[in-house]
N, CA, C and O atoms as CSV, one atom per row, in Angstrom:
chain,resi,resn,atom,element,x,y,z
A,1,MET,N,N,-1.611,35.372,-23.821
A,1,MET,CA,C,-1.145,36.162,-24.975
A,1,MET,C,C,0.180,35.432,-25.502
A,1,MET,O,O,0.332,35.214,-26.704
A,2,LYS,N,N,1.087,35.081,-24.588
A,2,LYS,CA,C,2.314,34.449,-25.005
A,2,LYS,C,C,2.071,33.126,-25.764
A,2,LYS,O,O,2.720,32.789,-26.754
A,3,ASP,N,N,1.036,32.381,-25.183
A,3,ASP,CA,C,0.649,31.143,-25.869
A,3,ASP,C,C,0.136,31.330,-27.237
A,3,ASP,O,O,0.396,30.456,-28.065
A,4,PHE,N,N,-0.604,32.422,-27.601
A,4,PHE,CA,C,-1.075,32.735,-28.872
A,4,PHE,C,C,0.021,32.950,-29.849
A,4,PHE,O,O,0.045,32.367,-30.933
A,5,PHE,N,N,0.998,33.856,-29.428
A,5,PHE,CA,C,2.139,34.082,-30.249
A,5,PHE,C,C,3.070,32.958,-30.495
A,5,PHE,O,O,3.683,32.862,-31.558
A,6,ARG,N,N,3.182,32.130,-29.553
A,6,ARG,CA,C,4.041,30.829,-29.725
A,6,ARG,C,C,3.347,29.949,-30.751
A,6,ARG,O,O,3.987,29.366,-31.626
A,7,THR,N,N,2.122,29.869,-30.639
A,7,THR,CA,C,1.402,28.962,-31.592
A,7,THR,C,C,1.447,29.588,-32.942
A,7,THR,O,O,1.702,28.891,-33.924
A,8,MET,N,N,1.199,30.942,-33.053
A,8,MET,CA,C,1.087,31.520,-34.275
A,8,MET,C,C,2.379,31.532,-35.096
A,8,MET,O,O,2.342,31.380,-36.317
A,9,PHE,N,N,3.492,31.709,-34.441
A,9,PHE,CA,C,4.845,31.657,-35.137
A,9,PHE,C,C,5.469,30.401,-35.036
A,9,PHE,O,O,6.609,30.284,-35.485
A,10,GLY,N,N,4.847,29.352,-34.468
A,10,GLY,CA,C,5.385,28.039,-34.487
A,10,GLY,C,C,6.760,27.876,-33.729
A,10,GLY,O,O,7.691,27.222,-34.199
A,11,ILE,N,N,6.804,28.512,-32.548
A,11,ILE,CA,C,8.094,28.490,-31.886
A,11,ILE,C,C,7.894,27.548,-30.569
A,11,ILE,O,O,8.561,27.724,-29.549
A,12,ARG,N,N,7.008,26.637,-30.686
A,12,ARG,CA,C,6.844,25.696,-29.610
A,12,ARG,C,C,7.985,24.743,-29.662
A,12,ARG,O,O,8.507,24.432,-30.733
A,13,LYS,N,N,8.403,24.247,-28.429
A,13,LYS,CA,C,9.494,23.248,-28.269
A,13,LYS,C,C,8.904,21.983,-27.764
A,13,LYS,O,O,8.153,21.973,-26.789
A,14,LYS,N,N,9.240,20.916,-28.424
A,14,LYS,CA,C,8.797,19.571,-28.051
A,14,LYS,C,C,9.490,19.169,-26.759
A,14,LYS,O,O,10.704,19.346,-26.654
A,15,ARG,N,N,8.795,18.649,-25.791
A,15,ARG,CA,C,9.471,18.234,-24.520
A,15,ARG,C,C,10.370,17.039,-24.816
A,15,ARG,O,O,10.121,16.180,-25.662
A,16,ALA,N,N,11.394,17.077,-24.062
A,16,ALA,CA,C,12.395,15.930,-24.151
A,16,ALA,C,C,11.768,14.717,-23.369
A,16,ALA,O,O,11.049,14.901,-22.387
A,17,GLY,N,N,12.062,13.525,-23.831
A,17,GLY,CA,C,11.599,12.368,-23.075
A,17,GLY,C,C,12.258,12.251,-21.695
A,17,GLY,O,O,13.275,12.878,-21.399
A,18,LEU,N,N,11.588,11.374,-20.830
A,18,LEU,CA,C,12.206,11.248,-19.522
A,18,LEU,C,C,13.466,10.434,-19.660
A,18,LEU,O,O,13.526,9.579,-20.543
A,19,ARG,N,N,14.518,10.656,-18.810
A,19,ARG,CA,C,15.740,9.935,-18.741
A,19,ARG,C,C,15.617,8.601,-18.114
A,19,ARG,O,O,14.704,8.366,-17.323
A,20,ALA,N,N,16.501,7.725,-18.439
A,20,ALA,CA,C,16.556,6.375,-17.804
A,20,ALA,C,C,17.130,6.613,-16.467
A,20,ALA,O,O,18.037,7.435,-16.330
A,21,SER,N,N,16.637,5.915,-15.430
A,21,SER,CA,C,17.101,6.056,-14.075
A,21,SER,C,C,17.272,4.667,-13.470
A,21,SER,O,O,16.991,3.651,-14.106
A,22,GLY,N,N,17.768,4.650,-12.150
A,22,GLY,CA,C,17.860,3.426,-11.436
A,22,GLY,C,C,16.406,2.783,-11.208
A,22,GLY,O,O,15.348,3.360,-11.459
A,23,ALA,N,N,16.532,1.542,-10.710
A,23,ALA,CA,C,15.289,0.735,-10.417
A,23,ALA,C,C,14.429,1.518,-9.389
A,23,ALA,O,O,14.970,1.939,-8.367
A,24,PRO,N,N,13.229,1.708,-9.602
A,24,PRO,CA,C,12.277,2.376,-8.768
A,24,PRO,C,C,11.956,1.662,-7.485
A,24,PRO,O,O,11.961,0.432,-7.507
A,25,GLN,N,N,11.683,2.283,-6.396
A,25,GLN,CA,C,11.321,1.728,-5.203
A,25,GLN,C,C,9.739,1.520,-5.221
A,25,GLN,O,O,9.078,1.974,-6.155
A,26,ALA,N,N,9.188,0.872,-4.240
A,26,ALA,CA,C,7.778,0.727,-4.005
A,26,ALA,C,C,7.208,2.168,-3.774
A,26,ALA,O,O,7.806,3.005,-3.098
A,27,GLY,N,N,6.017,2.389,-4.381
A,27,GLY,CA,C,5.390,3.664,-4.359
A,27,GLY,C,C,5.776,4.618,-5.452
A,27,GLY,O,O,5.191,5.698,-5.527
A,28,ALA,N,N,6.674,4.312,-6.263
A,28,ALA,CA,C,7.137,5.245,-7.293
A,28,ALA,C,C,6.114,5.068,-8.520
A,28,ALA,O,O,5.486,4.027,-8.710
A,29,SER,N,N,6.032,6.116,-9.262
A,29,SER,CA,C,5.137,5.971,-10.528
A,29,SER,C,C,6.065,5.905,-11.757
A,29,SER,O,O,7.046,6.638,-11.884
A,30,ILE,N,N,5.683,4.975,-12.650
A,30,ILE,CA,C,6.414,4.893,-13.883
A,30,ILE,C,C,5.363,5.140,-14.970
A,30,ILE,O,O,4.189,4.810,-14.806
A,31,VAL,N,N,5.830,5.747,-16.119
A,31,VAL,CA,C,4.957,6.178,-17.217
A,31,VAL,C,C,5.468,5.711,-18.483
A,31,VAL,O,O,6.661,5.451,-18.631
A,32,ARG,N,N,4.489,5.579,-19.533
A,32,ARG,CA,C,4.821,5.226,-20.902
A,32,ARG,C,C,3.675,5.541,-21.728
A,32,ARG,O,O,2.598,4.967,-21.568
A,33,ASN,N,N,3.871,6.450,-22.622
A,33,ASN,CA,C,2.785,6.827,-23.687
A,33,ASN,C,C,1.347,6.956,-23.062
A,33,ASN,O,O,0.376,6.320,-23.473
A,34,GLY,N,N,1.326,7.769,-22.116
A,34,GLY,CA,C,-0.024,8.098,-21.481
A,34,GLY,C,C,-0.574,7.134,-20.463
A,34,GLY,O,O,-1.691,7.255,-19.960
A,35,ILE,N,N,0.279,6.169,-20.193
A,35,ILE,CA,C,-0.186,5.172,-19.223
A,35,ILE,C,C,0.736,5.347,-17.927
A,35,ILE,O,O,1.950,5.498,-18.065
A,36,LYS,N,N,0.168,5.325,-16.738
A,36,LYS,CA,C,0.904,5.453,-15.507
A,36,LYS,C,C,0.565,4.306,-14.545
A,36,LYS,O,O,-0.586,3.940,-14.311
A,37,ILE,N,N,1.716,3.751,-13.989
A,37,ILE,CA,C,1.560,2.624,-13.027
A,37,ILE,C,C,2.223,3.184,-11.741
A,37,ILE,O,O,3.333,3.713,-11.784
A,38,THR,N,N,1.561,3.061,-10.682
A,38,THR,CA,C,2.218,3.239,-9.315
A,38,THR,C,C,2.564,1.793,-8.770
A,38,THR,O,O,1.717,0.924,-8.565
A,39,LEU,N,N,3.840,1.662,-8.577
A,39,LEU,CA,C,4.379,0.358,-8.087
A,39,LEU,C,C,4.065,0.066,-6.600
A,39,LEU,O,O,4.294,0.893,-5.717
A,40,THR,N,N,3.536,-1.135,-6.373
A,40,THR,CA,C,3.198,-1.466,-4.993
A,40,THR,C,C,4.304,-2.276,-4.472
A,40,THR,O,O,4.261,-2.590,-3.283
A,41,GLN,N,N,5.300,-2.662,-5.206
A,41,GLN,CA,C,6.473,-3.317,-4.675
A,41,GLN,C,C,7.667,-2.907,-5.626
A,41,GLN,O,O,7.477,-2.551,-6.789
A,42,ALA,N,N,8.853,-2.983,-5.065
A,42,ALA,CA,C,10.028,-2.574,-5.716
A,42,ALA,C,C,10.341,-3.585,-6.880
A,42,ALA,O,O,10.125,-4.790,-6.750
A,43,CYS,N,N,10.859,-3.033,-8.021
A,43,CYS,CA,C,11.259,-3.896,-9.199
A,43,CYS,C,C,12.613,-4.425,-8.903
A,43,CYS,O,O,13.421,-3.724,-8.295
A,44,ASP,N,N,12.907,-5.640,-9.303
A,44,ASP,CA,C,14.315,-6.117,-9.364
A,44,ASP,C,C,14.977,-5.503,-10.540
A,44,ASP,O,O,14.317,-4.983,-11.439
A,45,ARG,N,N,16.284,-5.555,-10.547
A,45,ARG,CA,C,17.041,-4.942,-11.591
A,45,ARG,C,C,16.861,-5.547,-13.031
A,45,ARG,O,O,16.950,-4.817,-14.018
A,46,ASP,N,N,16.625,-6.786,-13.126
A,46,ASP,CA,C,16.407,-7.443,-14.401
A,46,ASP,C,C,15.060,-6.996,-14.985
A,46,ASP,O,O,14.980,-6.688,-16.175
A,47,LEU,N,N,13.950,-6.954,-14.124
A,47,LEU,CA,C,12.692,-6.425,-14.647
A,47,LEU,C,C,12.734,-5.061,-14.967
A,47,LEU,O,O,12.109,-4.645,-15.942
A,48,TRP,N,N,13.433,-4.280,-14.221
A,48,TRP,CA,C,13.540,-2.830,-14.522
A,48,TRP,C,C,14.255,-2.578,-15.836
A,48,TRP,O,O,13.835,-1.718,-16.609
A,49,ASP,N,N,15.335,-3.314,-16.107
A,49,ASP,CA,C,16.063,-3.120,-17.400
A,49,ASP,C,C,15.093,-3.513,-18.576
A,49,ASP,O,O,15.079,-2.863,-19.622
A,50,TRP,N,N,14.293,-4.591,-18.364
A,50,TRP,CA,C,13.339,-4.904,-19.357
A,50,TRP,C,C,12.354,-3.847,-19.621
A,50,TRP,O,O,12.063,-3.540,-20.777
A,51,LEU,N,N,11.800,-3.247,-18.543
A,51,LEU,CA,C,10.815,-2.208,-18.717
A,51,LEU,C,C,11.439,-0.938,-19.314
A,51,LEU,O,O,10.750,-0.232,-20.050
A,52,LEU,N,N,12.689,-0.620,-19.037
A,52,LEU,CA,C,13.336,0.439,-19.694
A,52,LEU,C,C,13.390,0.255,-21.161
A,52,LEU,O,O,13.140,1.187,-21.926
A,53,LEU,N,N,13.723,-0.972,-21.582
A,53,LEU,CA,C,13.819,-1.213,-23.052
A,53,LEU,C,C,12.492,-1.151,-23.661
A,53,LEU,O,O,12.367,-0.881,-24.856
A,54,SER,N,N,11.435,-1.401,-22.854
A,54,SER,CA,C,10.079,-1.312,-23.354
A,54,SER,C,C,9.500,0.162,-23.341
A,54,SER,O,O,8.351,0.382,-23.725
A,55,GLY,N,N,10.259,1.068,-22.927
A,55,GLY,CA,C,9.906,2.517,-22.954
A,55,GLY,C,C,9.365,3.090,-21.593
A,55,GLY,O,O,9.013,4.269,-21.555
A,56,TRP,N,N,9.296,2.374,-20.588
A,56,TRP,CA,C,8.878,2.841,-19.297
A,56,TRP,C,C,9.979,3.672,-18.627
A,56,TRP,O,O,11.161,3.344,-18.730
A,57,ARG,N,N,9.544,4.849,-17.879
A,57,ARG,CA,C,10.514,5.621,-17.254
A,57,ARG,C,C,9.825,6.083,-15.838
A,57,ARG,O,O,8.606,6.109,-15.671
A,58,VAL,N,N,10.733,6.420,-14.908
A,58,VAL,CA,C,10.238,6.899,-13.653
A,58,VAL,C,C,9.739,8.221,-13.803
A,58,VAL,O,O,10.445,9.030,-14.404
A,59,ASN,N,N,8.577,8.589,-13.329
A,59,ASN,CA,C,8.043,9.970,-13.347
A,59,ASN,C,C,8.640,10.704,-12.211
A,59,ASN,O,O,8.412,10.403,-11.039
A,60,PRO,N,N,9.468,11.746,-12.609
A,60,PRO,CA,C,10.155,12.448,-11.515
A,60,PRO,C,C,9.312,13.595,-10.824
A,60,PRO,O,O,9.647,14.144,-9.775
A,61,VAL,N,N,8.168,13.883,-11.558
A,61,VAL,CA,C,7.365,15.051,-11.026
A,61,VAL,C,C,6.395,14.587,-9.998
A,61,VAL,O,O,5.569,13.709,-10.247
A,62,SER,N,N,6.493,15.180,-8.832
A,62,SER,CA,C,5.637,14.727,-7.807
A,62,SER,C,C,4.155,15.232,-7.954
A,62,SER,O,O,3.232,14.533,-7.536
A,63,ASN,N,N,3.949,16.354,-8.502
A,63,ASN,CA,C,2.697,17.006,-8.749
A,63,ASN,C,C,2.351,16.973,-10.177
A,63,ASN,O,O,2.142,18.045,-10.745
A,64,ASP,N,N,2.270,15.883,-10.811
A,64,ASP,CA,C,2.070,15.875,-12.258
A,64,ASP,C,C,0.652,16.007,-12.580
A,64,ASP,O,O,-0.152,15.177,-12.154
A,65,ARG,N,N,0.260,17.079,-13.365
A,65,ARG,CA,C,-1.175,17.340,-13.612
A,65,ARG,C,C,-1.616,16.684,-14.983
A,65,ARG,O,O,-2.777,16.831,-15.363
A,66,ARG,N,N,-0.744,15.995,-15.696
A,66,ARG,CA,C,-1.213,15.335,-16.933
A,66,ARG,C,C,-2.088,14.247,-16.589
A,66,ARG,O,O,-2.060,13.742,-15.466
A,67,HIS,N,N,-2.890,13.848,-17.528
A,67,HIS,CA,C,-3.964,12.801,-17.366
A,67,HIS,C,C,-3.379,11.574,-17.933
A,67,HIS,O,O,-2.939,11.626,-19.082
A,68,TYR,N,N,-3.320,10.426,-17.231
A,68,TYR,CA,C,-2.801,9.181,-17.606
A,68,TYR,C,C,-3.994,8.094,-17.492
A,68,TYR,O,O,-4.932,8.227,-16.706
A,69,ALA,N,N,-3.853,7.100,-18.296
A,69,ALA,CA,C,-4.666,5.923,-18.055
A,69,ALA,C,C,-3.906,5.025,-17.116
A,69,ALA,O,O,-2.677,4.967,-17.071
A,70,SER,N,N,-4.731,4.336,-16.377
A,70,SER,CA,C,-4.119,3.415,-15.358
A,70,SER,C,C,-4.689,1.952,-15.501
A,70,SER,O,O,-5.904,1.766,-15.435
A,71,PRO,N,N,-3.876,1.003,-15.681
A,71,PRO,CA,C,-4.221,-0.370,-15.711
A,71,PRO,C,C,-4.692,-0.882,-14.360
A,71,PRO,O,O,-4.320,-0.267,-13.361
A,72,PRO,N,N,-5.520,-2.007,-14.224
A,72,PRO,CA,C,-5.907,-2.511,-13.012
A,72,PRO,C,C,-4.744,-3.053,-12.181
A,72,PRO,O,O,-3.749,-3.492,-12.757
A,73,GLU,N,N,-4.830,-3.040,-10.891
A,73,GLU,CA,C,-3.802,-3.497,-10.055
A,73,GLU,C,C,-3.381,-5.012,-10.197
A,73,GLU,O,O,-2.242,-5.402,-9.939
A,74,THR,N,N,-4.402,-5.829,-10.631
A,74,THR,CA,C,-4.158,-7.254,-10.903
A,74,THR,C,C,-3.176,-7.471,-12.157
A,74,THR,O,O,-2.266,-8.300,-12.145
A,75,ALA,N,N,-3.457,-6.661,-13.196
A,75,ALA,CA,C,-2.560,-6.784,-14.350
A,75,ALA,C,C,-1.238,-6.268,-14.067
A,75,ALA,O,O,-0.282,-6.745,-14.679
A,76,VAL,N,N,-1.063,-5.311,-13.179
A,76,VAL,CA,C,0.286,-4.791,-12.823
A,76,VAL,C,C,1.045,-5.815,-12.043
A,76,VAL,O,O,2.228,-6.067,-12.272
A,77,MET,N,N,0.328,-6.402,-11.107
A,77,MET,CA,C,0.943,-7.426,-10.245
A,77,MET,C,C,1.398,-8.655,-11.031
A,77,MET,O,O,2.408,-9.292,-10.729
A,78,GLN,N,N,0.602,-8.950,-12.047
A,78,GLN,CA,C,1.033,-10.176,-12.898
A,78,GLN,C,C,2.246,-9.868,-13.710
A,78,GLN,O,O,3.089,-10.729,-13.960
A,79,LEU,N,N,2.326,-8.637,-14.118
A,79,LEU,CA,C,3.651,-8.078,-14.893
A,79,LEU,C,C,4.790,-8.236,-13.926
A,79,LEU,O,O,5.785,-8.887,-14.245
A,80,LEU,N,N,4.672,-7.651,-12.737
A,80,LEU,CA,C,5.800,-7.597,-11.767
A,80,LEU,C,C,6.180,-9.040,-11.250
A,80,LEU,O,O,7.334,-9.229,-10.868
A,81,ASN,N,N,5.287,-10.029,-11.223
A,81,ASN,CA,C,5.540,-11.280,-10.819
A,81,ASN,C,C,5.788,-12.305,-11.925
A,81,ASN,O,O,6.016,-13.488,-11.671
A,82,ALA,N,N,5.734,-11.808,-13.157
A,82,ALA,CA,C,5.869,-12.721,-14.324
A,82,ALA,C,C,7.292,-13.159,-14.457
A,82,ALA,O,O,8.224,-12.404,-14.180
A,83,ARG,N,N,7.468,-14.495,-14.920
A,83,ARG,CA,C,8.727,-15.007,-15.310
A,83,ARG,C,C,9.271,-14.307,-16.488
A,83,ARG,O,O,8.505,-13.636,-17.180
A,84,THR,N,N,10.681,-14.412,-16.817
A,84,THR,CA,C,11.156,-13.757,-17.885
A,84,THR,C,C,10.419,-14.092,-19.289
A,84,THR,O,O,10.111,-13.221,-20.103
A,85,GLU,N,N,10.189,-15.426,-19.451
A,85,GLU,CA,C,9.531,-15.657,-20.753
A,85,GLU,C,C,8.142,-15.212,-20.801
A,85,GLU,O,O,7.597,-15.167,-21.904
A,86,GLU,N,N,7.448,-14.852,-19.676
A,86,GLU,CA,C,5.988,-14.492,-19.712
A,86,GLU,C,C,5.781,-13.002,-19.787
A,86,GLU,O,O,4.649,-12.541,-19.931
A,87,ARG,N,N,6.901,-12.202,-19.687
A,87,ARG,CA,C,6.779,-10.787,-19.549
A,87,ARG,C,C,6.157,-10.112,-20.679
A,87,ARG,O,O,5.349,-9.206,-20.470
A,88,THR,N,N,6.486,-10.504,-21.941
A,88,THR,CA,C,5.834,-9.830,-23.130
A,88,THR,C,C,4.383,-9.988,-23.056
A,88,THR,O,O,3.661,-9.018,-23.284
A,89,GLU,N,N,3.888,-11.155,-22.750
A,89,GLU,CA,C,2.390,-11.324,-22.700
A,89,GLU,C,C,1.841,-10.543,-21.588
A,89,GLU,O,O,0.838,-9.859,-21.792
A,90,ALA,N,N,2.394,-10.574,-20.427
A,90,ALA,CA,C,1.935,-9.739,-19.326
A,90,ALA,C,C,1.928,-8.303,-19.560
A,90,ALA,O,O,1.035,-7.580,-19.117
A,91,HIS,N,N,2.955,-7.860,-20.282
A,91,HIS,CA,C,3.122,-6.362,-20.631
A,91,HIS,C,C,2.061,-6.016,-21.573
A,91,HIS,O,O,1.469,-4.949,-21.411
A,92,ALA,N,N,1.727,-6.852,-22.612
A,92,ALA,CA,C,0.675,-6.548,-23.588
A,92,ALA,C,C,-0.714,-6.543,-22.845
A,92,ALA,O,O,-1.569,-5.729,-23.196
A,93,ARG,N,N,-0.946,-7.406,-21.858
A,93,ARG,CA,C,-2.144,-7.352,-21.034
A,93,ARG,C,C,-2.272,-5.988,-20.322
A,93,ARG,O,O,-3.336,-5.370,-20.370
A,94,VAL,N,N,-1.247,-5.536,-19.693
A,94,VAL,CA,C,-1.210,-4.175,-19.005
A,94,VAL,C,C,-1.602,-3.121,-19.959
A,94,VAL,O,O,-2.494,-2.322,-19.673
A,95,LEU,N,N,-0.972,-3.090,-21.077
A,95,LEU,CA,C,-1.269,-2.006,-22.137
A,95,LEU,C,C,-2.795,-2.127,-22.619
A,95,LEU,O,O,-3.490,-1.130,-22.813
A,96,ARG,N,N,-3.198,-3.292,-22.775
A,96,ARG,CA,C,-4.664,-3.521,-23.239
A,96,ARG,C,C,-5.627,-3.014,-22.169
A,96,ARG,O,O,-6.634,-2.372,-22.470
A,97,SER,N,N,-5.325,-3.289,-21.030
A,97,SER,CA,C,-6.249,-3.069,-19.803
A,97,SER,C,C,-6.283,-1.712,-19.424
A,97,SER,O,O,-7.230,-1.334,-18.735
A,98,ALA,N,N,-5.327,-0.849,-19.790
A,98,ALA,CA,C,-5.238,0.452,-19.225
A,98,ALA,C,C,-6.517,1.267,-19.606
A,98,ALA,O,O,-6.992,1.187,-20.739
A,99,ARG,N,N,-7.029,2.009,-18.683
A,99,ARG,CA,C,-8.241,2.767,-18.966
A,99,ARG,C,C,-8.107,4.201,-18.563
A,99,ARG,O,O,-9.044,4.981,-18.734
């Protein structure tokens, strides 16, 4: 019933974006625009700063019920191991391959 009235009167609040945080450890989940990656290795600071600028954030919710697309593990590993000049191309590959 509350949902109906909130929709009817337009009093919905848009959720705030996730905050920037420190570099995630292995096993952490990072999200961006409906895509979720679970890290198999820790990010170094330089890579994490680049990912933050690209819009990735650590997902702080342990029991997140939202539905995310996930890229294949090989594409994620290529992004994590890419050199600085290859990151943009590897990042585009991850975004394309998310299903």
